[in-house]
C-alpha positions as CSV (number, residue, x, y, z in Angstrom):
1,M,0.0,0.0,0.0
2,D,1.2,3.4,-0.9
3,S,1.3,5.7,2.2
4,H,0.7,8.7,0.0
5,E,-2.6,7.2,-1.3
6,I,-3.6,6.3,2.3
7,N,-2.9,9.9,3.3
8,F,-5.1,11.2,0.4
9,I,-7.9,8.9,1.3
10,A,-7.8,10.1,5.0
11,L,-7.8,13.7,3.9
12,I,-10.7,13.2,1.5
13,K,-12.7,11.3,4.2
14,S,-12.1,14.3,6.5
15,G,-13.5,16.7,3.8
16,N,-10.3,18.2,2.6
17,K,-11.3,19.8,-0.7
18,Q,-7.7,20.5,-1.8
19,A,-6.8,16.8,-1.5
20,F,-9.9,15.8,-3.4
21,D,-9.1,18.3,-6.2
22,E,-5.5,17.0,-6.4
23,V,-6.7,13.4,-6.8
24,F,-9.3,14.5,-9.4
25,L,-6.7,16.4,-11.4
26,K,-4.1,13.6,-11.2
27,H,-6.4,10.8,-12.3
28,F,-9.1,12.4,-14.4
29,K,-7.4,12.0,-17.8
30,S,-6.4,8.4,-17.4
31,L,-9.9,7.5,-16.0
32,Y,-11.6,9.4,-18.8
33,A,-9.4,7.4,-21.4
34,Y,-10.4,4.2,-19.6
35,A,-14.1,5.0,-19.6
36,F,-13.9,6.0,-23.3
37,T,-12.4,2.6,-24.2
38,I,-15.5,1.0,-22.7
39,I,-18.3,3.2,-23.9
40,K,-16.8,4.9,-27.0
41,E,-18.6,8.2,-26.4
42,R,-16.5,11.2,-25.3
43,E,-19.1,13.2,-23.5
44,D,-20.6,10.2,-21.8
45,A,-17.1,9.0,-20.7
46,E,-16.4,12.4,-19.2
47,E,-19.7,12.3,-17.4
48,I,-19.1,8.9,-16.0
49,V,-15.8,10.0,-14.5
50,Q,-17.4,13.1,-13.1
51,N,-20.2,11.0,-11.6
52,V,-17.6,8.7,-9.9
53,F,-15.8,11.7,-8.3
54,V,-19.1,13.4,-7.3
55,R,-20.2,10.1,-5.6
56,I,-16.8,9.9,-3.9
57,W,-17.1,13.4,-2.5
58,T,-20.7,13.1,-1.4
59,K,-20.1,9.8,0.3
60,R,-16.6,10.5,1.4
61,D,-17.3,9.5,5.0
62,Q,-18.2,5.9,3.7
63,L,-15.1,5.7,1.5
64,K,-13.6,2.2,1.6
65,T,-10.7,1.8,-0.8
66,D,-8.7,-0.8,1.1
67,G,-5.8,1.7,0.8
68,F,-5.6,1.4,-3.0
69,L,-7.0,4.6,-4.3
70,K,-6.0,4.2,-7.9
71,S,-7.5,0.7,-8.3
72,F,-10.6,1.9,-6.4
73,L,-11.0,4.7,-9.0
74,Y,-10.6,2.4,-11.9
75,R,-13.0,-0.2,-10.5
76,S,-15.5,2.6,-9.8
77,V,-15.2,3.9,-13.4
78,H,-15.5,0.4,-14.8
79,N,-18.7,-0.3,-12.8
80,E,-20.2,3.0,-13.7
81,S,-19.4,2.4,-17.4
82,L,-21.0,-1.0,-17.3
83,N,-24.1,0.4,-15.6
84,Y,-24.2,3.1,-18.3
85,L,-24.1,0.5,-21.1
86,K,-26.7,-1.6,-19.4
87,H,-28.9,1.5,-19.0
88,Q,-28.4,2.3,-22.7
89,K,-29.4,-1.2,-23.7
90,V,-32.6,-1.0,-21.7
91,R,-33.3,2.4,-23.1
92,S,-32.7,1.2,-26.6
93,N,-34.9,-1.9,-26.1
94,F,-37.6,0.4,-24.7
95,N,-37.3,2.8,-27.6
96,V,-37.6,-0.1,-30.1
97,H,-40.6,-1.5,-28.3
98,Y,-42.3,1.9,-27.9
99,T,-41.7,2.8,-31.6
100,D,-43.2,-0.5,-32.7
101,T,-46.1,-0.1,-30.4
102,V,-46.8,3.5,-31.6
103,K,-46.4,2.3,-35.3
104,N,-48.9,-0.5,-34.7
105,E,-51.3,1.9,-32.9
106,V,-51.0,4.5,-35.6
107,G,-51.4,1.7,-38.2
108,N,-54.5,0.3,-36.5
109,L,-55.9,3.8,-36.2
110,N,-55.2,4.6,-39.9
111,T,-56.8,1.3,-40.9
112,E,-59.9,2.0,-38.8
113,I,-60.2,5.5,-40.2
114,M,-59.8,4.2,-43.8
115,A,-62.4,1.4,-43.1
116,T,-64.8,4.0,-41.8
117,E,-64.2,6.3,-44.8
118,L,-64.6,3.4,-47.2
119,E,-67.9,2.5,-45.5
120,K,-69.1,6.1,-45.7
121,N,-68.2,6.2,-49.4
122,I,-69.9,2.9,-50.1
123,H,-73.1,4.0,-48.3
124,S,-73.1,7.3,-50.1
125,A,-72.6,5.6,-53.5
126,I,-75.4,3.2,-52.7
127,N,-77.7,6.1,-51.8
128,E,-76.9,7.7,-55.1
129,L,-78.0,4.6,-57.1
130,P,-81.3,4.8,-59.0
131,E,-84.2,3.6,-56.8
132,K,-84.9,0.3,-58.5
133,C,-81.2,-0.5,-58.8
134,R,-80.7,0.4,-55.1
135,N,-83.5,-1.8,-53.9
136,V,-82.2,-4.8,-55.9
137,F,-78.7,-4.3,-54.6
138,Q,-79.8,-3.9,-51.0
139,L,-81.9,-7.0,-51.1
140,S,-79.0,-9.0,-52.6
141,R,-76.2,-7.7,-50.4
142,F,-77.8,-6.7,-47.1
143,D,-80.7,-9.1,-46.9
144,Q,-78.8,-11.8,-48.7
145,M,-81.7,-12.8,-50.9
146,K,-81.1,-14.9,-54.0
147,Y,-81.9,-13.4,-57.4
148,Q,-85.1,-15.5,-57.7
149,E,-86.3,-14.3,-54.3
150,I,-85.6,-10.7,-55.3
151,A,-87.5,-11.2,-58.5
152,D,-90.5,-12.7,-56.7
153,A,-90.4,-10.0,-53.9
154,L,-90.3,-7.1,-56.4
155,N,-92.5,-8.8,-59.0
156,I,-89.9,-8.5,-61.7
157,S,-88.0,-11.0,-63.9
158,I,-84.7,-12.6,-62.9
159,K,-83.1,-11.0,-66.0
160,T,-84.2,-7.5,-64.7
161,V,-82.6,-8.4,-61.3
162,E,-79.4,-9.4,-63.0
163,N,-79.4,-6.3,-65.1
164,Q,-80.0,-4.0,-62.1
165,M,-77.3,-5.8,-60.0
166,G,-74.8,-5.4,-62.9
167,K,-75.7,-1.7,-63.2
168,A,-75.4,-1.2,-59.4
169,L,-72.0,-2.9,-59.3
170,K,-70.7,-0.9,-62.2
171,I,-71.8,2.4,-60.7
172,L,-70.4,1.5,-57.3
173,R,-67.1,0.5,-58.7
174,L,-66.8,3.8,-60.5
175,K,-67.8,5.8,-57.4
176,V,-65.5,3.9,-55.0
177,V,-62.5,3.3,-57.3
178,D,-60.9,6.7,-56.5
179,F,-61.1,6.0,-52.8
180,L,-59.7,2.5,-53.2
181,I,-56.7,3.8,-55.2
182,L,-56.1,6.3,-52.4
183,I,-56.2,3.5,-49.8
184,F,-53.8,1.4,-51.9
185,L,-51.4,4.3,-52.2
186,F,-51.6,5.0,-48.5
187,F,-50.8,1.5,-47.4
188,S,-48.1,0.7,-49.9
């Protein structure tokens, strides 16, 4: 054990600011270089070393270095650097998870909005169909009646039902196609 280091430890424990400053100035550069080799970020390495010294000063009365101040400082910087890296990994994992969650929520919200808008456009287009055409379409699609049942219910021929359905589908396709293109472009 170096008696000089033991003396510095005793002085720091007693609150001697000058001894603390001297230890800080003597070891800062080498501790900074050591922290930098671990975390590869200049500002963060500097902050890690400063945190170690701040902790030493604020808890100086509890300081236990076993008489080896230099090895204590390096061990403290090493542990602080590892804690920093662990914290960065947790933060990174959280950011990835949070970003994915937000993207999914936004995607779900966009899908819901698009589905609602599509439904509005379809209902609007259905309401714009000629009355006979609209009646045939609604009986077929909403009441799920077969063409023969529609013909019997409206007292018209199956051929008329087929023609009216063809006309309804053609009109609906034309009215909704622009919106479907917009949805396709949005989701691709």
